[in-house]
KEDREN-977103 format. One line per 5 residues: for each residue x, y, z of C-alpha. Coordinates in nm, 4 decimals. Example, Ala and Ser with C-alpha at 12.3 -4.5 7.8 and 13.67 -1.06 7.14 Angstrom:
2
1.2300 -0.4500 0.7800 | 1.3670 -0.1060 0.7140 $
end
This chain:
630
0.2736 -0.1599 3.7785 | 0.1816 0.0352 3.4547 | -0.1939 0.0366 3.3678 | -0.1044 -0.1232 3.0220 | 0.0178 -0.4372 3.2000 $
-0.3264 -0.4887 3.3493 | -0.4874 -0.4873 3.0076 | -0.5174 -0.8299 2.8730 | -0.8028 -0.7628 2.6409 | -1.0872 -0.4984 2.5644 $
-1.2910 -0.6210 2.8746 | -1.0337 -0.4887 3.1117 | -1.0745 -0.1410 2.9729 | -1.4279 -0.1202 3.0986 | -1.3100 -0.1539 3.4606 $
-1.0640 0.1342 3.4564 | -1.1234 0.4766 3.6062 | -1.1093 0.8007 3.4081 | -0.7550 0.8812 3.5524 | -0.6449 0.5250 3.4780 $
-0.7538 0.5633 3.1187 | -0.5656 0.9032 3.0827 | -0.2562 0.7293 3.2177 | -0.2992 0.4361 2.9893 | -0.3261 0.6803 2.6953 $
0.0157 0.8381 2.7891 | 0.1801 0.4848 2.8537 | 0.0570 0.3743 2.5061 | 0.2157 0.6793 2.3322 | 0.5433 0.6149 2.5220 $
0.5387 0.2439 2.3953 | 0.4621 0.3591 2.0439 | 0.7496 0.5940 2.0194 | 1.0019 0.3749 2.1735 | 0.9044 0.0617 1.9796 $
0.8381 0.2139 1.6417 | 1.1639 0.4158 1.6683 | 1.3470 0.0938 1.6922 | 1.1560 -0.1494 1.4606 | 1.0321 0.1062 1.1961 $
0.6661 0.1434 1.1086 | 0.3810 0.3735 1.1077 | 0.4093 0.6205 1.4095 | 0.2120 0.9362 1.3165 | -0.1211 0.7580 1.2426 $
-0.1131 0.5500 1.5610 | -0.0191 0.8456 1.7862 | -0.3368 1.0077 1.6600 | -0.5606 0.7026 1.7207 | -0.5066 0.6401 2.0912 $
-0.8231 0.7933 2.2307 | -1.0474 0.6812 1.9291 | -0.9299 0.3160 1.9765 | -0.9853 0.3315 2.3488 | -1.3443 0.4523 2.2905 $
-1.4141 0.1937 2.0285 | -1.3213 -0.0871 2.2724 | -1.5023 0.0537 2.5662 | -1.8257 0.1087 2.3833 | -1.8307 -0.1966 2.1634 $
-1.7648 -0.5587 2.2452 | -1.4878 -0.7021 2.0285 | -1.4733 -0.9581 1.8863 | -1.8423 -1.0058 1.8886 | -1.8786 -0.6520 1.7554 $
-1.6437 -0.6488 1.4527 | -1.3976 -0.3637 1.4195 | -1.2755 -0.3058 1.0603 | -0.9845 -0.0733 1.0050 | -0.9392 0.0944 0.6597 $
-0.5721 0.0534 0.5482 | -0.4783 -0.1081 0.8859 | -0.1458 0.0716 0.9439 | -0.3220 0.2618 1.2364 | -0.3868 -0.0514 1.4498 $
-0.0928 -0.0627 1.6638 | -0.3081 0.0666 1.9672 | -0.5662 -0.1919 1.8864 | -0.2903 -0.4516 1.9056 | -0.1734 -0.3266 2.2510 $
-0.5268 -0.3291 2.3780 | -0.6144 -0.6817 2.2611 | -0.3474 -0.8909 2.4348 | -0.0473 -0.8290 2.2278 | 0.1318 -0.5706 2.4444 $
0.4040 -0.8399 2.5770 | 0.4918 -0.9137 2.2039 | 0.4760 -0.5616 2.0762 | 0.8409 -0.5244 2.0617 | 0.8533 -0.7894 1.7690 $
0.6617 -0.5517 1.5521 | 0.7425 -0.5961 1.1852 | 1.0326 -0.8376 1.2738 | 1.0466 -1.1754 1.1130 | 0.8242 -1.4223 1.3224 $
0.6967 -1.1277 1.5116 | 0.3718 -0.9040 1.5027 | 0.2646 -0.7770 1.1621 | 0.2307 -0.4059 1.1040 | -0.1222 -0.4588 0.9909 $
-0.4125 -0.6552 1.1375 | -0.3483 -1.0358 1.1176 | -0.6065 -1.3070 1.1697 | -0.3334 -1.5329 1.2676 | -0.2521 -1.3080 1.5611 $
-0.5801 -1.2285 1.7187 | -0.9587 -1.3130 1.7073 | -0.9917 -0.9267 1.7235 | -0.8427 -0.8933 1.3814 | -1.0565 -0.9516 1.0662 $
-0.9372 -0.7559 0.7549 | -0.5723 -0.7740 0.6773 | -0.5703 -0.6050 0.3450 | -0.3634 -0.2822 0.3788 | -0.5188 -0.1265 0.0619 $
-0.7203 0.1873 0.1334 | -1.0851 0.2737 0.0898 | -1.2113 -0.0901 0.1402 | -1.3302 -0.1047 0.4980 | -1.6767 0.0412 0.4226 $
-1.7497 -0.2322 0.1660 | -1.6371 -0.5054 0.4108 | -1.8519 -0.3476 0.6862 | -2.1507 -0.3310 0.4568 | -2.1317 -0.7043 0.3725 $
-2.0635 -0.7877 0.7510 | -2.3656 -0.5782 0.8814 | -2.5932 -0.7314 0.6122 | -2.4729 -1.0900 0.6998 | -2.5490 -1.0333 1.0765 $
-2.8919 -0.8938 0.9871 | -2.9774 -1.1918 0.7656 | -2.8530 -1.4224 1.0359 | -3.0481 -1.2380 1.3079 | -2.7408 -1.1953 1.5105 $
-2.7273 -0.8914 1.7370 | -2.3885 -0.7604 1.6514 | -2.2594 -0.4217 1.5587 | -1.9911 -0.3478 1.2847 | -1.7629 -0.0512 1.3290 $
-1.5700 0.0867 1.0384 | -1.2744 0.3142 1.0869 | -1.1663 0.5133 0.7720 | -0.9552 0.8250 0.7391 | -1.0449 1.1304 0.5483 $
-0.7697 1.0274 0.2938 | -0.9442 0.6826 0.2527 | -1.2636 0.8739 0.1669 | -1.0857 1.0039 -0.1425 | -1.1113 0.6553 -0.2941 $
-1.4178 0.6003 -0.5197 | -1.4857 0.2555 -0.3664 | -1.5646 0.4081 -0.0219 | -1.8414 0.6207 -0.1925 | -1.9668 0.3249 -0.3747 $
-1.9999 0.1563 -0.0392 | -2.1594 0.4595 0.1337 | -2.4304 0.4856 -0.1349 | -2.5332 0.1221 -0.0639 | -2.4998 0.1655 0.3260 $
-2.7230 0.4645 0.3152 | -3.0062 0.2506 0.1450 | -3.0068 0.0016 0.4334 | -3.1675 0.1994 0.7043 | -3.1521 -0.0531 0.9721 $
-2.7983 -0.1875 0.9617 | -2.6165 -0.1859 1.2848 | -2.3203 0.0006 1.1385 | -2.1018 0.2746 1.2875 | -1.8548 0.4570 1.0536 $
-1.5981 0.6600 1.2192 | -1.4267 0.9119 0.9902 | -1.0745 0.9917 1.1419 | -1.0313 1.3340 0.9952 | -0.6695 1.4521 1.0417 $
-0.6515 1.6290 0.7088 | -0.3947 1.3725 0.5694 | -0.3690 1.0355 0.4096 | 0.0063 1.0016 0.3714 | 0.0517 1.3662 0.2905 $
-0.2205 1.6356 0.3419 | -0.5513 1.5206 0.1987 | -0.6421 1.6964 -0.1261 | -0.9646 1.7640 -0.3316 | -1.3182 1.8865 -0.2661 $
-1.3687 1.6426 0.0126 | -1.0709 1.7670 0.2029 | -1.2047 2.1267 0.1604 | -1.5481 2.0245 0.2980 | -1.4172 1.8504 0.5914 $
-1.1911 2.1503 0.6747 | -1.5073 2.3508 0.6871 | -1.6651 2.1103 0.9174 | -1.3533 2.1310 1.1448 | -1.3341 2.5069 1.1580 $
-1.6903 2.6056 1.2011 | -1.8746 2.6768 1.5466 | -2.0318 2.3802 1.7216 | -2.3927 2.4163 1.6324 | -2.4956 2.1467 1.8906 $
-2.3914 2.3711 2.1675 | -2.6165 2.6404 2.0265 | -2.9130 2.4105 1.9917 | -2.8643 2.2684 2.3552 | -2.8530 2.6240 2.4991 $
-3.1745 2.7210 2.3123 | -3.3499 2.3970 2.4139 | -3.2450 2.4454 2.7843 | -3.3730 2.7988 2.8096 | -3.6926 2.7627 2.6089 $
-3.7783 2.4454 2.7929 | -3.8188 2.6441 3.1027 | -4.1022 2.8573 2.9450 | -4.4418 2.6835 2.9438 | -4.6705 2.6693 2.6463 $
-4.4443 2.9000 2.4329 | -4.1131 2.7272 2.4880 | -4.1635 2.3631 2.3553 | -4.3591 2.4797 2.0386 | -4.0836 2.7399 1.9676 $
-3.8216 2.4724 2.0055 | -4.0073 2.2524 1.7658 | -3.9914 2.5359 1.5084 | -3.6176 2.5747 1.5613 | -3.5724 2.2038 1.5458 $
-3.7449 2.2038 1.2050 | -3.4913 2.4399 1.0658 | -3.2020 2.2381 1.2311 | -3.0847 2.1195 0.8826 | -3.0500 2.4706 0.7681 $
-2.8794 2.5773 1.0970 | -2.6353 2.2727 1.0428 | -2.5630 2.3686 0.6793 | -2.4940 2.7337 0.7928 | -2.2617 2.6517 1.0926 $
-2.1168 2.3134 0.9964 | -2.2077 2.2145 0.6532 | -2.2466 1.8440 0.6295 | -2.4797 1.7986 0.3292 | -2.2778 1.5430 0.1543 $
-2.3486 1.2841 0.4331 | -2.7036 1.3825 0.5166 | -2.7926 1.4017 0.1522 | -2.7119 1.0299 0.1187 | -2.9500 0.9671 0.4164 $
-2.6967 0.8942 0.6714 | -2.7145 0.9995 1.0255 | -2.4253 1.2202 1.1124 | -2.2678 1.2951 1.4542 | -1.9891 1.5503 1.4872 $
-1.7427 1.6998 1.4504 | -1.6053 1.5403 1.7800 | -1.2624 1.5962 1.9270 | -1.0910 1.2658 1.8503 | -0.8353 1.3213 2.1360 $
-1.1206 1.3635 2.3822 | -1.1855 1.0012 2.5005 | -1.5066 1.0816 2.6781 | -1.6422 1.2804 2.4114 | -1.5772 0.9967 2.1686 $
-1.7302 0.7446 2.3898 | -2.0464 0.9600 2.4118 | -2.0714 1.0024 2.0402 | -2.0123 0.6272 1.9775 | -2.2783 0.5280 2.2432 $
-2.5289 0.7531 2.0793 | -2.4458 0.6184 1.7446 | -2.4744 0.2619 1.8750 | -2.8087 0.3187 2.0070 | -2.9538 0.4772 1.6853 $
-3.0321 0.1372 1.5084 | -2.9148 0.2204 1.1730 | -2.5996 0.3437 0.9838 | -2.4375 0.6517 1.1511 | -2.1236 0.8375 1.0683 $
-1.9218 0.9775 1.3522 | -1.6808 1.2472 1.2427 | -1.3622 1.2601 1.4673 | -1.1143 1.5386 1.4241 | -0.7609 1.4219 1.5214 $
-0.4054 1.5373 1.4671 | -0.1580 1.2983 1.3145 | 0.1186 1.2390 1.5582 | -0.0613 1.3861 1.8418 | 0.1100 1.3827 2.1809 $
0.4726 1.3599 2.0374 | 0.6030 1.7129 1.9477 | 0.8525 1.5875 1.6926 | 0.5873 1.4103 1.4990 | 0.3314 1.6929 1.5236 $
0.5809 1.9389 1.3918 | 0.7026 1.7311 1.1014 | 0.5670 1.9074 0.7975 | 0.6254 1.6378 0.5363 | 0.3924 1.3603 0.6889 $
0.3887 1.3811 1.0756 | 0.6159 1.0796 1.1044 | 0.3723 0.8698 0.8956 | 0.6583 0.6221 0.8975 | 0.9914 0.6569 1.0857 $
1.2685 0.7660 0.8584 | 1.6230 0.6509 0.9349 | 1.8712 0.9050 1.0359 | 2.0959 0.7919 0.7480 | 1.9258 0.7150 0.4285 $
2.1413 0.5849 0.1410 | 2.0482 0.6732 -0.2153 | 1.7574 0.4641 -0.3172 | 1.5742 0.3653 -0.6311 | 1.3209 0.6323 -0.5624 $
1.5782 0.9055 -0.5373 | 1.7142 0.8034 -0.8715 | 1.3737 0.8158 -1.0439 | 1.3125 1.1558 -0.8633 | 1.6225 1.3199 -0.9884 $
1.5962 1.1847 -1.3414 | 1.2272 1.2927 -1.3755 | 1.3161 1.6455 -1.2836 | 1.5898 1.6589 -1.5546 | 1.3351 1.5143 -1.8098 $
1.0856 1.7794 -1.6909 | 1.3265 2.0659 -1.7785 | 1.3800 1.9131 -2.1288 | 1.0239 1.8093 -2.1907 | 0.7492 2.0584 -2.1151 $
0.4792 1.8118 -2.2126 | 0.5780 1.5705 -1.9275 | 0.3485 1.5894 -1.6333 | 0.3168 1.3691 -1.3152 | 0.0292 1.2125 -1.1314 $
0.0277 1.0617 -0.7690 | -0.2449 0.8921 -0.5694 | -0.1775 1.0537 -0.2326 | 0.1868 0.9374 -0.2491 | 0.3820 1.2342 -0.3494 $
0.6906 1.1667 -0.1491 | 0.6926 0.7916 -0.1383 | 0.6855 0.7386 -0.5061 | 0.9523 1.0193 -0.5577 | 0.7408 1.2877 -0.7218 $
0.7918 1.5559 -0.4673 | 1.0941 1.7092 -0.6330 | 0.9106 1.7253 -0.9652 | 0.6168 1.9013 -0.7918 | 0.8479 2.1513 -0.6326 $
1.0104 2.2150 -0.9626 | 0.6872 2.2124 -1.1756 | 0.4024 2.2981 -0.9450 | 0.1536 2.3301 -1.2354 | 0.2369 1.9939 -1.3890 $
0.1725 1.7674 -1.0888 | -0.1604 1.6285 -1.0061 | -0.2418 1.4537 -0.6699 | -0.5792 1.2838 -0.7067 | -0.6039 1.1342 -0.3541 $
-0.6359 0.7640 -0.2864 | -0.8014 0.7123 -0.6334 | -0.5691 0.4964 -0.8518 | -0.8473 0.4188 -1.0901 | -0.9177 0.7846 -1.1596 $
-0.5500 0.8592 -1.1751 | -0.4862 0.6109 -1.4660 | -0.7943 0.7179 -1.6733 | -0.7172 1.0923 -1.6036 | -0.3659 1.0229 -1.7342 $
-0.5270 0.8836 -2.0552 | -0.7066 1.1893 -2.0993 | -0.3931 1.4147 -2.0435 | -0.2171 1.1929 -2.3122 | -0.5137 1.2534 -2.5530 $
-0.4722 1.6183 -2.4867 | -0.1118 1.6313 -2.5960 | 0.0759 1.5646 -2.2679 | 0.2890 1.2685 -2.1657 | 0.1895 1.1751 -1.8023 $
0.4144 0.9804 -1.5588 | 0.1979 0.8021 -1.3024 | 0.3794 0.7108 -0.9795 | 0.2411 0.4085 -0.7987 | 0.3483 0.1261 -0.5707 $
0.3695 -0.1858 -0.7717 | 0.1073 -0.3623 -0.5562 | -0.1372 -0.0725 -0.5927 | -0.1409 -0.1136 -0.9753 | -0.3732 -0.4055 -0.9293 $
-0.6410 -0.1593 -0.8276 | -0.6356 0.0186 -1.1748 | -0.5764 -0.2771 -1.4032 | -0.9019 -0.2426 -1.5971 | -0.8198 0.1449 -1.6528 $
-0.4741 0.0609 -1.7734 | -0.6080 -0.2102 -2.0161 | -0.9242 -0.0515 -2.1444 | -0.8710 0.3282 -2.0995 | -0.5000 0.3631 -2.1790 $
-0.3764 0.0641 -2.3797 | -0.6933 0.0243 -2.5948 | -0.6555 0.3934 -2.7058 | -0.2769 0.3615 -2.7515 | -0.2132 0.6403 -2.5134 $
0.1419 0.7466 -2.4317 | 0.1484 0.7085 -2.0582 | 0.4557 0.6072 -1.8409 | 0.3822 0.4094 -1.5226 | 0.6685 0.4016 -1.2675 $
0.6060 0.1231 -1.0139 | 0.8032 0.1664 -0.6859 | 0.8352 -0.1175 -0.4387 | 0.8355 -0.3885 -0.6889 | 0.9300 -0.7344 -0.6057 $
0.9874 -0.8475 -0.2538 | 0.9497 -0.5373 -0.0200 | 0.9798 -0.7272 0.3057 | 0.8592 -0.5634 0.6358 | 0.5110 -0.4416 0.5233 $
0.3949 -0.7968 0.4579 | 0.1727 -0.9693 0.2159 | -0.0172 -0.6826 0.0725 | 0.2825 -0.4751 -0.0025 | 0.5006 -0.7226 -0.1919 $
0.4997 -0.6212 -0.5590 | 0.4832 -0.9575 -0.6964 | 0.1894 -0.9279 -0.9319 | 0.2642 -0.6488 -1.1578 | 0.4590 -0.8282 -1.4305 $
0.2119 -1.1172 -1.4535 | -0.0725 -0.8604 -1.4979 | 0.1036 -0.6453 -1.7460 | 0.1860 -0.9366 -1.9812 | -0.1848 -0.9440 -2.0604 $
-0.1924 -0.5912 -2.1965 | -0.1649 -0.5571 -2.5799 | 0.0969 -0.3056 -2.6929 | 0.2296 -0.2315 -2.3577 | 0.6160 -0.2162 -2.3057 $
0.7507 -0.3208 -1.9717 | 1.1039 -0.2356 -1.8444 | 1.2845 -0.3684 -1.5322 | 1.6081 -0.1717 -1.4711 | 1.8805 -0.3605 -1.2926 $
2.0518 -0.0631 -1.1241 | 2.0266 0.3132 -1.1097 | 2.2013 0.3973 -1.4313 | 1.9591 0.1758 -1.6239 | 1.6689 0.3328 -1.4370 $
1.7583 0.6662 -1.5713 | 1.8274 0.5169 -1.9194 | 1.4985 0.3336 -1.9395 | 1.2881 0.6207 -1.7986 | 1.4121 0.8352 -2.0926 $
1.3272 0.5721 -2.3379 | 0.9895 0.5185 -2.1760 | 0.8742 0.8835 -2.2126 | 0.9781 0.8829 -2.5713 | 0.7016 0.6173 -2.6516 $
0.3955 0.8206 -2.7459 | 0.1578 0.5563 -2.8872 | 0.1523 0.2957 -2.6156 | 0.1797 0.2692 -2.2360 | 0.5161 0.2132 -2.0918 $
0.6034 0.0663 -1.7526 | 0.9183 0.0768 -1.5245 | 0.9215 -0.1427 -1.2174 | 1.1976 -0.1149 -0.9585 | 1.2756 -0.2338 -0.6207 $
1.2533 -0.0801 -0.2643 | 1.5427 0.0581 -0.0636 | 1.8960 0.1281 -0.1514 | 1.9789 0.1226 -0.5224 | 2.2073 -0.1609 -0.6357 $
2.5548 -0.1090 -0.7635 | 2.5780 -0.0388 -1.1314 | 2.6524 -0.3534 -1.3524 | 2.7867 -0.2487 -1.6918 | 2.7242 -0.4480 -1.9905 $
2.9946 -0.6174 -2.1973 | 2.7934 -0.5766 -2.5134 | 2.4402 -0.5083 -2.6404 | 2.2419 -0.7393 -2.8672 | 1.9164 -0.5881 -2.9833 $
1.7560 -0.4466 -2.6605 | 1.9466 -0.6929 -2.4420 | 2.2434 -0.6263 -2.2278 | 2.5026 -0.9027 -2.2111 | 2.6500 -0.8963 -1.8653 $
2.8638 -1.2087 -1.8762 | 2.9732 -1.4623 -2.1381 | 3.1947 -1.7704 -2.0646 | 3.0128 -2.0303 -2.2754 | 2.6913 -2.1636 -2.4027 $
2.5897 -2.4178 -2.1398 | 2.3518 -2.1997 -1.9720 | 2.1783 -1.8748 -2.0705 | 2.0761 -1.6900 -1.7557 | 1.8098 -1.4299 -1.7818 $
1.8183 -1.1934 -1.4858 | 1.5114 -0.9735 -1.4777 | 1.5626 -0.6220 -1.3296 | 1.6893 -0.6353 -0.9650 | 1.7617 -1.0110 -0.9998 $
2.0333 -0.9292 -1.2576 | 2.2805 -0.9068 -0.9621 | 2.1643 -1.2479 -0.8355 | 2.2157 -1.3983 -1.1890 | 2.5703 -1.2753 -1.1821 $
2.6318 -1.4404 -0.8524 | 2.4685 -1.7633 -0.9810 | 2.6938 -1.7486 -1.2991 | 3.0104 -1.7229 -1.0942 | 2.9022 -2.0329 -0.8894 $
2.8356 -2.2197 -1.2144 | 3.1539 -2.1245 -1.3777 | 3.3397 -2.2393 -1.0690 | 3.1961 -2.5881 -1.1405 | 3.3062 -2.5734 -1.5128 $
2.9926 -2.4588 -1.6823 | 3.0005 -2.2018 -1.9604 | 2.7338 -1.9283 -1.8841 | 2.5942 -1.6276 -2.0601 | 2.4015 -1.3744 -1.8431 $
2.1678 -1.1367 -2.0041 | 1.9474 -0.8540 -1.8747 | 1.6558 -0.8007 -2.1101 | 1.6088 -0.4351 -2.0001 | 1.2607 -0.4338 -2.1802 $
1.0982 -0.7643 -2.0718 | 0.7820 -0.7165 -2.2776 | 0.7753 -0.7750 -2.5633 | 1.0223 -1.0571 -2.5621 | 1.3227 -0.9557 -2.7685 $
1.3619 -1.1783 -3.0813 | 1.7393 -1.1600 -3.0021 | 1.6806 -1.3491 -2.6822 | 1.5048 -1.6149 -2.8738 | 1.8067 -1.6489 -3.0970 $
2.0436 -1.6766 -2.8123 | 1.8157 -1.9414 -2.6548 | 1.8556 -2.1600 -2.9571 | 2.2215 -2.1752 -2.9133 | 2.2559 -2.3011 -2.5545 $
2.1732 -2.6134 -2.3767 | 1.9664 -2.4619 -2.0963 | 1.7701 -2.1447 -2.0384 | 1.7077 -2.0202 -1.6795 | 1.5068 -1.7132 -1.6111 $
1.5253 -1.5417 -1.2590 | 1.2670 -1.2700 -1.1441 | 1.1251 -1.1198 -0.8375 | 0.7592 -1.1691 -0.9516 | 0.5169 -1.4530 -0.9191 $
0.6035 -1.7383 -1.1531 | 0.2649 -1.7620 -1.2775 | 0.2262 -1.5857 -1.5929 | 0.5599 -1.3868 -1.5267 | 0.8490 -1.3093 -1.7555 $
0.9693 -1.6717 -1.7357 | 0.6465 -1.7904 -1.8691 | 0.6377 -1.5489 -2.1519 | 0.9951 -1.6275 -2.2652 | 0.9022 -1.9913 -2.2617 $
0.6040 -1.9223 -2.4677 | 0.8127 -1.7052 -2.7084 | 1.0576 -2.0084 -2.7457 | 0.7661 -2.2476 -2.8228 | 0.6253 -2.0207 -3.0735 $
0.9644 -1.9877 -3.2572 | 1.0152 -2.3685 -3.2438 | 1.3031 -2.3484 -3.0082 | 1.3282 -2.6595 -2.8035 | 1.5894 -2.5582 -2.5580 $
1.4780 -2.6643 -2.2002 | 1.3724 -2.3600 -1.9767 | 1.3520 -2.3412 -1.6004 | 1.1849 -2.0327 -1.4646 | 1.2693 -1.9138 -1.1138 $
1.0457 -1.6587 -0.9282 | 0.8164 -1.5996 -0.6288 | 0.5903 -1.8857 -0.5478 | 0.2157 -1.7973 -0.5787 | 0.1518 -1.7397 -0.2052 $
0.1185 -1.4522 0.0177 | 0.4565 -1.3947 0.1840 | 0.5122 -1.3139 0.5538 | 0.6766 -0.9957 0.6639 | 1.0570 -1.0059 0.6946 $
1.3533 -0.8281 0.5598 | 1.4038 -0.8673 0.1833 | 1.7100 -1.0925 0.2148 | 1.5359 -1.3209 0.4630 | 1.2255 -1.3567 0.2316 $
1.4544 -1.4462 -0.0652 | 1.6270 -1.6853 0.1385 | 1.2990 -1.8469 0.2473 | 1.1723 -1.8865 -0.1105 | 1.5131 -1.9989 -0.2540 $
1.5892 -1.6887 -0.4673 | 1.9487 -1.6668 -0.3490 | 2.2749 -1.7280 -0.5558 | 2.3647 -2.0500 -0.3623 | 2.0138 -2.1972 -0.3746 $
1.9649 -2.1127 -0.7427 | 2.3082 -2.2505 -0.8453 | 2.2321 -2.5728 -0.6626 | 1.8972 -2.6079 -0.8431 | 2.0396 -2.5352 -1.1838 $
2.3308 -2.7921 -1.1258 | 2.0479 -3.0433 -1.0483 | 1.8593 -2.9505 -1.3532 | 2.1604 -2.9971 -1.5793 | 2.2437 -3.3342 -1.4171 $
1.9016 -3.4655 -1.4567 | 1.8979 -3.3767 -1.8290 | 2.2441 -3.5276 -1.8898 | 2.1714 -3.8305 -1.6799 | 2.4678 -3.7737 -1.4518 $
2.4683 -3.8488 -1.0830 | 2.4567 -3.5399 -0.8579 | 2.7521 -3.5279 -0.6182 | 2.7196 -3.4211 -0.2615 | 2.8007 -3.0520 -0.1852 $
3.1602 -2.9757 -0.1171 | 3.1706 -2.8453 0.2372 | 3.5061 -2.7005 0.1963 | 3.3973 -2.4596 -0.0814 | 3.0561 -2.3934 0.0460 $
2.9300 -2.4581 -0.3143 | 2.6783 -2.7212 -0.4264 | 2.8087 -3.0286 -0.5801 | 2.7606 -3.1647 -0.9354 | 3.0593 -3.0176 -1.1074 $
end
């Protein structure tokens, strides 16, 4: 029997011998490689977390002691040790285990949010709550060196340091990387910590030898102890933590389980906030991951990768860069995932990686624009939420020409609730002067990116889907900024926004088969609403909008408002993502679940038409597989 099979929870770990724990670590790495290679997910970060996670669970008593993981993609080992090993093969599959912590899965999971730099703030509040309630509980926050590049983490540290008696242990998992190598002054500082001699060994040696000398020895040691701070700064400079007033332990080899346990026990006994600095290697124990220069197998990449939306953006931005020397690019530690790596290679002086600091990225972009450049800021759509204030007050208020390219917009699937990019179009509708584009295919992404960077007096945004780029859908005509994709009559005007344009075409075919005349348009620029769209809406019987954004405040809502403002009384029905957090599953499965498929939409629209016309709705025709109502 494997050791892992005997572990039903953290308490079982405390019964194991040193050899059993060593065997368990090896078994966990085998399970990680086998499972994640099949299901996809974050392999490199979890391979580097095995010994740290074992130590955390052996020193602390979860769930009484609360473990908070920053970002959460490095919790696979935690899942295996908290009773979920039998279900681990369902990782990231529909109905299976989430790729992030999940309260629904286990009492050992607390924080589900997969956005970085938040764990210390959660931990600060938790520790203060337990203190006020007089509960003898510890809080342990695990944050990577990449997470420490986020300003929110330092806001939290500033407050934690002021509360001297909080039972809070902060583990800094320092692997020199967030997604890609960690950048900035913090990274340089932590590198100096990793590479300098271990001053604690020197102090221990001095203490041991001087302690044998009566009278002279102890006083001499006290003198040396008094200059310990200076010795630390010389051999392992750590002033940024101690200047805050935080107790510091380390650097510790994060792959030495016993060393980690000793460090955590010392930190636990201190009685106040302590930082334990663990040095690890992303992908540790799996040679292929350790040797992968791009990201140490941060995520498993498929052997065959079809051309995706990100690839299209990447190639076109390089072409624009050759033509436009004023175009620069900014990434928040996501150089490869957002498609900016090729631009960085071609124009190394015109790329700025600011670390996990979206707020800084956006306001810095405003400064670049004020200085005569045109910045392109690459973000995941769901991470734009973090920098909304900066976009509104720092970019839009000052009419700065900044282009935002939002990857992973709409339903993204496997990564779950916090990664579905379903909020951006609702938020962006609030920003005065902003122009928002949603390309339906690769050709339109190239076209709209070029149009966006030509705007110098307002922010522009392009949002596009995850994965393989959709086949091109050519327009039959253009009216204003609108592309007309289909015109068979004026019963229904279908507005397909961005990646839902293909779905709108599917719906049109189903409605036309039932005898309805349909016009399908792609707005291309969905903000502001094109006056030509209002004119078309006044000439049809029904308007239907389809978008992969939350319905509340989305494009459908804005089109309805534009029609009301113009006195157009044509009935409008908006279809989009319901305002709820979506479970993880493949994109087609999620769209099926929320009713955003051609068949479901055609049925709903048919019922809508029938209700307005007073006709009875017929039963579906099982032979054709289409909804009834024709």
